[in-house]
C-alpha positions in Angstrom: 0.2 0.0 0.0 1.0 3.6 -0.6 0.7 6.8 1.4 0.8 10.4 1.0 3.3 12.6 2.9 2.2 16.4 3.1 4.2 19.1 4.8 1.9 21.9 5.6 2.3 25.5 5.2 3.6 25.9 1.8 2.7 28.6 -0.6 0.5 27.6 -3.4 0.1 29.7 -6.6 -0.3 29.5 -10.4 -3.0 27.5 -12.2 -4.1 23.9 -12.4 -6.0 22.0 -15.1 -9.0 19.9 -14.4 -9.5 16.5 -15.8 -12.7 14.9 -17.4 -15.5 14.2 -14.9 -15.3 10.6 -13.6 -19.0 10.5 -12.7 -19.9 11.5 -16.4 -17.2 9.0 -18.0 -18.6 6.3 -16.2 -22.3 6.1 -17.5 -21.0 7.2 -21.1 -18.7 4.2 -21.2 -21.6 2.2 -20.2 -23.9 3.8 -22.9 -21.4 2.4 -25.7 -23.2 -0.8 -25.0 -26.0 0.7 -27.0 -23.8 1.3 -29.9 -23.2 -0.7 -33.1 -19.9 1.1 -34.1 -16.3 1.8 -32.5 -16.8 5.0 -30.2 -14.1 7.4 -29.4 -14.1 9.2 -26.3 -11.9 12.1 -25.3 -11.1 13.9 -22.1 -11.3 10.5 -20.2 -9.7 10.9 -16.7 -7.0 8.4 -16.1 -8.3 7.1 -12.6 -8.8 4.0 -11.3 -12.5 3.6 -11.4 -12.4 4.5 -15.2 -9.8 1.4 -15.8 -11.9 -1.1 -13.5 -15.2 0.1 -15.9 -13.1 -0.7 -19.2 -12.2 -4.0 -17.7 -15.7 -4.7 -17.2 -16.4 -3.9 -21.1 -13.6 -6.5 -21.9 -15.1 -9.1 -19.5 -18.4 -8.7 -21.5 -16.7 -9.4 -24.7 -15.9 -5.8 -25.9 -12.5 -4.3 -26.6 -11.1 -1.0 -26.3 -7.8 1.0 -27.2 -6.6 3.6 -24.9 -3.9 6.3 -25.4 -3.5 8.8 -22.3 -6.9 10.2 -22.1 -8.7 9.2 -25.3 -10.0 5.7 -25.7 -11.9 3.7 -28.5 -14.3 1.4 -27.4 -16.1 -1.3 -29.5 -19.0 -3.1 -27.9 -20.4 -4.8 -31.2 -18.6 -8.0 -30.0 -20.2 -8.3 -26.6 -21.2 -12.1 -26.0 -21.4 -12.2 -22.2 -24.2 -10.4 -20.2 -22.8 -11.2 -16.9 -21.3 -8.7 -14.8 -19.4 -10.6 -12.2 -18.7 -9.8 -8.3 -15.0 -9.5 -8.9 -15.2 -6.4 -10.9 -18.5 -5.0 -9.4 -17.4 -5.4 -5.6 -14.9 -2.6 -6.2 -17.1 -0.1 -7.8 -20.7 0.7 -7.4 -21.1 2.3 -10.9 -20.9 -1.3 -12.5 -24.6 -1.3 -11.8 -24.9 1.3 -14.9 -24.5 -1.9 -17.1 -27.7 -3.3 -16.1 -29.9 -0.9 -18.2 -28.1 -1.1 -21.4 -27.3 -4.8 -21.3 -31.0 -5.6 -20.6 -32.3 -3.1 -23.4 -29.8 -4.8 -25.9 -30.0 -8.4 -25.1 -33.2 -8.9 -23.2 -31.4 -10.5 -20.3 -28.4 -10.0 -18.1 -26.9 -10.8 -14.6 -25.2 -8.0 -12.5 -23.6 -8.4 -9.2 -24.9 -6.3 -6.4 -22.5 -3.3 -6.3 -19.6 -2.4 -4.1 -17.4 0.9 -4.0 -17.5 3.6 -1.4 -19.0 2.8 2.1 -21.3 5.5 2.1 -24.6 4.3 3.2 -26.6 1.8 1.6 -27.4 3.5 -1.7 -30.0 0.9 -2.6 -30.6 0.1 -6.2 -34.3 -0.9 -5.6 -35.2 2.4 -7.6 -33.3 1.0 -10.5 -35.0 -2.2 -10.3 -38.6 -0.9 -9.7 -38.4 1.4 -12.8 -37.0 -1.6 -15.1 -40.0 -3.7 -13.8 -42.2 -1.0 -14.9 -40.6 -1.3 -18.3 -41.7 -5.0 -18.4 -38.4 -6.6 -16.9 -38.6 -9.7 -14.8 -36.1 -9.2 -12.1 -34.9 -11.8 -9.2 -32.1 -11.3 -6.9 -30.4 -14.7 -6.5 -27.0 -15.4 -4.5 -26.0 -11.7 -4.6 -26.9 -11.1 -8.5 -29.6 -9.2 -10.0 -31.0 -11.5 -12.6 -33.1 -9.4 -15.4 -35.0 -10.9 -18.1 -37.1 -9.0 -20.9 -37.3 -11.4 -23.8 -39.3 -9.2 -26.1 -37.3 -6.2 -25.1 -38.1 -3.3 -22.6 -41.4 -1.3 -23.2 -41.7 2.4 -22.8 -43.2 3.3 -19.5 -44.0 6.3 -17.2 -41.5 6.1 -14.5 -42.1 8.3 -11.3 -38.8 8.1 -9.0 -39.9 8.2 -5.3 -36.6 10.2 -4.7 -34.1 11.8 -7.0 -31.4 8.9 -8.0 -28.7 9.9 -10.3 -27.5 6.4 -10.9 -31.3 5.2 -11.4 -31.9 8.2 -13.9 -28.8 7.1 -15.8 -29.9 3.5 -16.0 -33.4 4.3 -17.1 -32.4 6.6 -19.7 -29.9 4.1 -21.2 -32.7 1.4 -21.0 -35.2 3.7 -22.6 -33.1 4.6 -25.5 -33.6 1.0 -27.1 -37.0 0.2 -25.6 -40.0 -0.1 -27.6 -42.1 3.2 -27.4 -41.9 6.1 -25.2 -40.5 6.4 -21.7 -41.3 9.4 -19.4 -39.1 9.8 -16.4 -40.5 12.0 -13.6 -38.6 13.4 -10.8 -35.2 12.7 -12.9 -32.1 13.9 -11.6 -30.5 17.0 -13.4 -26.9 16.9 -12.9 -24.6 17.8 -15.5 -23.2 14.3 -15.9 -26.9 13.4 -16.7 -27.4 16.1 -19.2 -24.2 15.0 -21.2 -25.5 11.3 -21.3 -28.6 12.5 -22.7 -26.8 14.8 -25.4 -24.5 12.0 -26.4 -27.7 9.7 -26.8 -29.7 12.6 -28.8 -26.7 13.3 -31.0 -26.7 9.5 -31.9 -30.2 9.5 -33.0 -32.2 8.8 -29.9 -35.2 11.2 -29.6 -34.8 13.0 -26.1 -36.9 15.8 -24.8 -36.6 17.6 -21.5 -32.7 17.3 -21.2 -31.5 19.0 -17.9 -35.1 19.1 -16.4 -36.9 16.9 -13.7 -39.0 15.4 -16.6 -37.2 13.5 -19.5 -39.2 11.9 -22.2 -37.3 9.3 -24.5 -38.6 7.7 -27.7 -36.7 4.3 -27.9 -35.2 2.5 -31.0 -37.0 -0.7 -30.6 -33.6 -2.7 -29.8 -31.9 -0.9 -32.8 -28.4 -0.3 -31.9 -27.3 3.3 -32.4 -24.5 5.0 -34.0 -22.6 6.8 -31.3 -20.6 10.0 -32.4 -17.1 10.9 -31.0 -17.3 13.0 -27.9 -15.2 14.5 -24.9 -16.1 14.1 -21.4 -17.1 17.3 -19.6 -14.8 18.7 -16.9 -15.0 17.3 -13.3 -16.6 19.9 -11.2 -15.9 17.8 -7.9 -12.1 18.0 -8.9 -12.2 21.5 -9.7 -14.2 22.4 -6.4 -11.6 20.5 -4.4 -8.8 22.8 -6.1 -11.0 25.7 -5.3 -11.0 24.6 -1.8 -7.1 24.0 -1.7 -6.8 27.7 -2.8 -9.2 29.0 -0.1 -8.0 26.7 2.8 -4.2 27.9 2.1 -5.7 31.6 1.5 -4.1 31.9 -1.8 -4.7 33.1 -5.4 -5.2 30.1 -7.6 -6.4 29.9 -11.4 -8.5 26.6 -12.0 -8.5 26.2 -15.8 -10.7 23.7 -18.1 -13.7 24.1 -16.0 -17.5 24.8 -16.7 -18.2 27.6 -14.3 -22.2 27.3 -14.5 -21.6 23.7 -13.2 -19.7 25.2 -9.9 -22.3 27.8 -9.1 -23.2 26.2 -5.8 -19.7 26.0 -4.8 -18.9 29.6 -6.0 -21.8 30.8 -3.9 -20.6 29.2 -0.7 -16.9 30.5 -1.2 -18.1 34.0 -1.7 -20.3 33.4 1.5 -16.6 32.6 3.2 -15.4 36.0 2.1 -13.5 34.9 -1.1 -13.8 36.6 -4.4 -13.9 34.2 -7.3 -13.2 35.4 -10.8 -15.1 33.6 -13.6 -14.2 33.4 -17.1 -15.5 31.3 -19.9 -13.6 28.0 -18.9 -11.8 28.9 -15.6 -12.3 30.3 -12.2 -9.7 32.3 -10.0 -9.8 32.1 -6.1 -8.6 35.4 -4.6 -7.2 35.3 -0.8 -9.3 37.0 1.7 -8.4 39.2 4.7 -10.9 37.1 6.9 -12.3 33.3 6.2 -15.9 33.8 7.4 -17.8 30.6 8.6 -20.6 29.1 6.4 -24.0 27.0 6.8 -24.2 24.4 4.0 -27.1 21.9 3.4 -26.2 19.1 0.7 -28.9 18.3 -1.9 -29.3 17.5 -5.5 -28.0 19.5 -8.5 -28.1 22.5 -8.7 -27.8 22.7 -4.9 -24.7 22.2 -2.8 -23.0 18.7 -3.9 -22.7 16.1 -1.3 -19.5 15.2 -3.1 -18.2 18.6 -1.8 -19.2 18.3 1.8 -16.0 17.0 3.2 -13.9 19.3 1.5 -15.7 22.4 2.7 -15.7 20.7 6.4 -11.8 20.9 6.2 -12.0 24.5 5.0 -14.5 25.5 7.8 -11.8 24.4 10.4 -9.9 27.5 9.3 -13.0 29.8 9.3 -13.3 32.5 12.0 -16.3 31.3 13.9 -18.8 28.3 13.7 -19.9 26.6 10.6 -22.6 23.9 10.2 -23.0 21.1 7.5 -26.2 19.3 7.0 -25.8 16.1 5.1 -29.3 15.2 3.4 -28.5 12.8 1.0 -26.4 10.0 2.5 -26.2 8.5 6.1 -22.7 7.7 7.1 -21.0 10.3 5.3 -19.2 12.0 8.0 -16.5 9.2 8.2 -13.5 12.0 7.7 -14.6 13.7 10.9 -12.7 11.3 13.2 -9.5 12.0 11.2 -9.9 15.6 11.1 -10.2 15.4 15.0 -6.7 13.6 15.1 -5.4 16.7 13.1 -6.7 18.9 15.8 -10.3 20.1 14.3 -12.9 21.1 16.5 -16.0 19.4 15.3 -19.2 18.0 16.7 -21.8 15.7 15.2 -25.5 15.6 16.0 -27.0 13.0 13.7 -26.7 14.3 10.0 -25.4 17.7 11.1 -21.7 18.7 11.7 -20.8 21.8 13.6 -17.3 23.0 13.0 -15.6 25.5 15.4 -12.9 27.2 13.2 -9.6 28.9 13.8 -6.7 29.5 11.5 -3.8 27.5 12.3 -5.6 25.2 14.4 -4.5 21.9 12.8 -1.4 19.8 13.4 -0.1 17.1 11.2 -0.3 13.5 12.2 -1.0 10.0 10.6 -4.4 9.8 9.3 -6.5 7.2 7.3 -8.6 7.9 4.2 -12.0 5.9 4.6 -13.6 6.9 1.3 -12.8 9.2 -1.9 -14.0 12.5 -0.8 -13.1 12.0 2.7 -9.6 11.5 1.5 -9.6 14.6 -0.4 -10.6 16.4 2.9 -7.5 15.2 4.6 -5.4 16.2 1.7 -6.8 19.9 2.2 -6.3 19.8 5.7 -2.8 18.7 5.5 -2.0 21.5 3.3 -2.4 23.7 6.2 -1.4 21.7 9.3 1.7 22.4 11.3 4.4 19.9 10.3 3.9 16.5 8.3 0.8 14.6 7.6 0.9 11.2 6.4 -2.5 10.2 4.8 -2.9 6.2 4.6 -5.0 4.0 2.3 -4.9 6.7 -0.5 -6.4 4.1 -3.1 -9.6 5.8 -2.3 -7.9 9.1 -3.8 -6.6 7.1 -7.0 -10.4 6.0 -7.6 -11.3 9.6 -8.6 -8.5 12.1 -8.9 -6.1 12.0 -11.6 -2.3 12.8 -10.7 -3.4 14.2 -7.7 -0.1 14.6 -6.0 1.4 15.7 -9.3 -0.9 18.6 -9.8 -0.6 19.7 -6.2 3.3 19.9 -6.4 2.9 22.1 -9.6 1.0 24.6 -7.6 3.7 24.5 -4.8 2.5 21.9 -2.3 4.8 19.7 -0.7 3.4 16.3 -1.4 5.1 13.0 -2.1 3.7 9.4 -2.6 5.6 6.7 -0.7 5.1 2.9 0.0 4.1 1.8 3.4 7.0 -0.3 5.4 
């Protein structure tokens, strides 16, 4: 295993380039199962979860050629419709092959998913929706066994609650279904917008892209011709580097972003007294005379993203006063708190609400352990301002979602080194 050694208190400056969005790329790779042609995807982030998903495509019988941040995928040769436990256990997003495999082949088996240990994240909303489209679904020995011998049928799907993965799965399933599918209470994340746009550019008739009501006219199991595309920038990676600038209170320019996707994060940074300059594809964080406390409630897009909650908690430890974070989307998403406490943070938990008593210079370096992807990034941010040296263990979580994190941080002046455990 490897760990990160970070010496705090270094001045950061300059600019950083943001990679493609992992959370957009995963469903986009899944949607290649709907294609009859070789599909070229650009701006692909080089992170572990992407490589795992590409291995899954191989196991299903597809092929790919990857060069740096570009991949060519051919799924016309898929001859296996079972996504096995050995791959799915490492990454929840593997569930995203369920909709496209079932829509294309009329049957599939997908292991129940693994990934970050953040709450239960049940897939029952996915399964209920597919049943409404005519699928017969059983769960046997840890596998979802789904059949629709005559193909899926268009249906009216009303999600009981907003689900990003559920929306993605049903959008892909509906693309090849017979008839029209209407999704009510659909998620509106930019990653879903791009998935819909890629399908629409490939000939699928879709209305309501970016709204809570998406209407899709299926092709009746006819495979589609998917045009080349580039993955949108990663708004969570961008937000993380924005917090790196804020927590160190230094000027930093973040390039290759879509500022519209960052509005909730920008708004909270402005509440904390930072000035954020916006350009067409960049944002610049300017230092402030005082970091002010903030109150945050996580919610679905376009609200404040749960994937930025941990980073803002780290930032709030340096604010002049008391901040609160109310986590409304997932239970068990405060696992970073115990590790921030080890660094000297003053944080109190009451159910899903965290109260952070901030004070600049209050953190001191020590050994901490990463528990999930975003919690890991919170520890990195805290280490940037902690006095002395911080060692962050179990950083394989970081590698799942951040491309070349230590390289990018080093380029802007941080003292970060990756080492092997003894």
